[in-house]
N, C-alpha and C positions, 0 to 999 in steps of 0.2 A: 386588747383582749384576744385570747387564742380560742378560736371557734373550732368545733368539730364539724364533720360533714352534716350531722343532724341539727346542730345548734346554729349553724351559720344563717344569719337573717337574710331571707329572700322576700322582698316586699312586693305587693301588688300596686301597679300604677293605676291611676284613676282616669286616664285619658279616654277610656272607653265609655264613660258616663257623660251626662249632660255637662255642658261647658258653662262655667259661671259667668263668663263675659257676655254670653248670648242668652242665657237662661237664668234670670235673676231668682227664679223659684228655688234654685239650689242654694244660693247664698241666704235666702230668707226662709228656707224650709224649716218646718217644725222638726223637733228632734226625731220623731218617728220617720220623717222623710229620709234623713241621713241614715237612720238605723236600717231602714229597708234596703238601701243600697249597700251598706257595710255588711249586712247579713249575707248578701250574695257573694261578697268577697270571702267571707268566712266559710261559706258552704263550698266555695271553690278550693278550699284546703289551705288558705293562707293564714299564717299566724301574725304576719307583719304587714304594715300599711304605710304608704307614703301618701299623705293627703295633698296630692299635687294641686297647686293653686289654680290650674286651669279648670279644675272641678270645683274647688271650694277655697276661697281666700280666707284661711283661718286667721291670718294676721289682721284682717279687716273686720273680724267679728268683735262685738263688745266683750268685755271681760266675762260677763254673765253667760253670753252665748258660747264663749270658748270653753268655759267650765262645763256647759251643757254638752258640747261636742266631745270633749274628753271623756265625759261620763258615758256617752253613747259608744265611743270606741271601746272603752273598757268592758262595757256590758256585752258587746258582741264578741269579746274574746280576742281582740286584736291589740297589737302594740305598735305605736308609731315610732319607727326606727329612724325615719328621715322625712324631710320635706323638700320637694322640688318646686322651684319657681319656673315660670314659663313666660318668655317674651317680656322680660323686665330689664332690658339692656340699660346699664348705668351710663352708657355713652350715647343713647338715643338723642338726636339733635333737638327734639321737642320735649321728650319726657324723661331725659336722663336724670335730672336732679330729683324728680318725683319718684322715679324707680329706685334711685339710691336710698331715699328716705324709706321707701317701702321695704327694701331688702334689710335695712337696719331694724325695721319693725318686725320682720320675719324672724330675725335672729333673737330678738327679745322674747317673742312669743314661743319660739322653740325652746329657749331656756326655761321658760315658765312651764311648758308642757313636758319637759324631759326628753326632747328630741335632740339627738346629738350630732346629726349630720344634715347639712343643707346643700342642695344643688342650686347653683346660680350660673347664669349664662349671659351671653350677649345676643341671644336670639331676638331678632327684630319683630315688629308687628307684621302680620301677614298682609300682603298687598291685596287689592281687590281681585286681581287675576288669580292669585294663590287661593283665595277664599272660594273662588268658583271652580277650581280644578278638583278632579276626583282625588288626586294625590297632590297635596300642596307643594311638595318638593319638585314636581315636574315643571312648575312655572317659576320664572325668575323672581327673586326677592330682593330686598335691600342688601347692600354690600357695605361692610365697614370700610371707611376711606383709607387710602394709602397716605396717611398724614401723621407725621411724627408727634404732633401736638395731641391728636386724638388718641393715639396709642399711649402716650404718656398719661393722658387723663384716665384711660382704662386701667393702667397699672396703679395709678394713685388711688382711684376710687375702690378698686378691688382690694388693694392693700388696706385701705381704711376699713372695709368690711372684714377683712381677715383679722385685723387688730381687735375689732369689736368682738368677733367670734371667739378669738383666743381668750379674751377677758372673761367670757362666760362659759368656756369649756365646750365650744362647738367647732366642728370641722367642716370646711367648705370644699366641695368638689365643683370645679368649673366645667360646664358641659360643652363638649365639642359640637360645633354646628357650622354648616357650610357658610362661606362668604363672610365669616366673622373673624376676629383675631384668634379665635379658637377653631378655625375652619380647616387647618391642616395640622398634622402631627408636629412638624417643626415649629410652626407659629405658636401652637398651644404650649409646647414645652418652653419656648422662649418667654412667653408671657408669664408662666408660673415662675420661671427662674428670676425674672425681673421683679415680680411681686415679692418674692423672697420672704414668705411668711411660712413658718413651720406647719401651720394648720390649714394652709391653702394648697390644694392639689388639683388633680384633674378628675373629671367624670369622662372617661374615654369612650363616649357613646359613638363609636365609629360606624354604627348602623346608620346614623344621620348622614354619613358621607358615602357609604357603600351604595345607598339607594339612589344616588344622583345619576341622571342620564347624561353623564359626561365622563371623560377620563379622570381617574383618581389614582392616588398612591395605593399600592397593594395593601390589603388589610393586614397582612402579617407584619409588614414594615411599620405600619401605624401602631400596632400593638407593641412591638418591640421598643418603639420610641416613647410611648406614653404610659405604658403600664407601670414603670417604676415610680411614676408621679401620681398614681391613682389613689384617691381617697374614697370614692363612691362610684357606682357603675350602673348606668342604665344599659340593659342588655336586650337586644332584639336582632333579628336577622332578615335578610332579603335574598331572594334569588336574583342573579345578575347574569345577563347574557350580553356578550360583546361580539359583534360581527366584524371581523377584521377586514372583510371585503368591502363593506359599505360604511363602516364606522358607526353603525347603529348600536345603541345601548338600550337595553330594557331591563327594568327591575320590578319586583313586586314583593310585598311582605310575605314572609313565611316563618315557620317555627325555627328556633335556634339551631336545632340539629340538622335541618334540611337546607339552610341557606349557605351562602358563599363563604361566610366567616366560619372558620373551624374553631368553635368555642372550646373544644377539648384542648387544643393548643393554647388558645388565648387565656383561658382561666388558669391552666397549669402554669403558663409563663408568668402571669400576674402574681400568683401566689408565691412562686419561686422567687420573685423579685420584691416580695414584701407586702403584697396586697392583703389587707385585713378588713376592708370595708364591706358594707352590705351590697347586695344585688337588688336591682329594681327591674322586674320583668315587664316589658312593654310589648304591645302589638297593635298595629293599625289595621282596621278593616275586619269585617265579619264579627264573630263572637270573640272579641279581643281578650276578654277575661279568661275564657276557657283556654285560649292559646297561651296566655300568660301562665296559667296553671300548668299546662303541659311543659312550658319552658322551665318552670320551677322544679318539676320532677326530673327533668333532664339535668339541671344543675346538680340536684341531689345525687343523681347517679354518677356524675363526674367527680364530685368532691372527694370521695374516698380514695381516689387515685393520688390525691395531693395532700390530704390532711387526715388525721385520725377519724375513723368512722364512728366511734362511740360518742 
């Protein structure tokens, strides 16, 4: 589909609301509970929603509750353009098979609800130290092993999901995330190339890498490598200071236009190289929904430079 600057879908992430894994009241909430949250999203100016499963596991709702949720979404004036999974790695040594089955279930539910794009990643479960940290990315987490057999498993299982998605008309974006096989631009591109499914591409969420307190590849290089494979895009930004004299690196969340990633370049480059997927605005800390809304308007101001404004 060819979008204009005004029609291009820009969805709100739900990471700023209660987390389903630690707050079962979200999963078990009455319809009015969901509606109260979604009305905030609508009042922030969003037309599109990604019911991120760290907020609500739509795929784990009963069929009756799924219909109830879909009704609430429609009544609030939102449209579900995508669904992002979080920390459901299909190669997790303990939960990999269970996560694979869950991702298949997500695909089926998205087809049922008319959601055309799914973000899947290899994000591991947070460690206790990460859970205690103010910013979880500043503490060490699990690392995908340098093991050809595990890599081959990732390719095989993600291709399996890609085949399933293709059969029901869904596109998958694989989310970039540190210390996974999607943790660098080169590794992410290699993984997608080996999966070799036309409907499986990348979610080039390089904000997940720019925020790390360690040396990283320059953001522009990462965009140039990954954007041609992008099918969906979580966008967020961080300030980043590197002290060459001491080696100290400090980062903090900020709005898209103020951070170190130049999204004027990044979005223009991606569109020039064929990107036609939705955007998902994210922000950690503070009033994340309001910052996400600010980011939405920033994207709207940029898009007429690259596509028709009408």
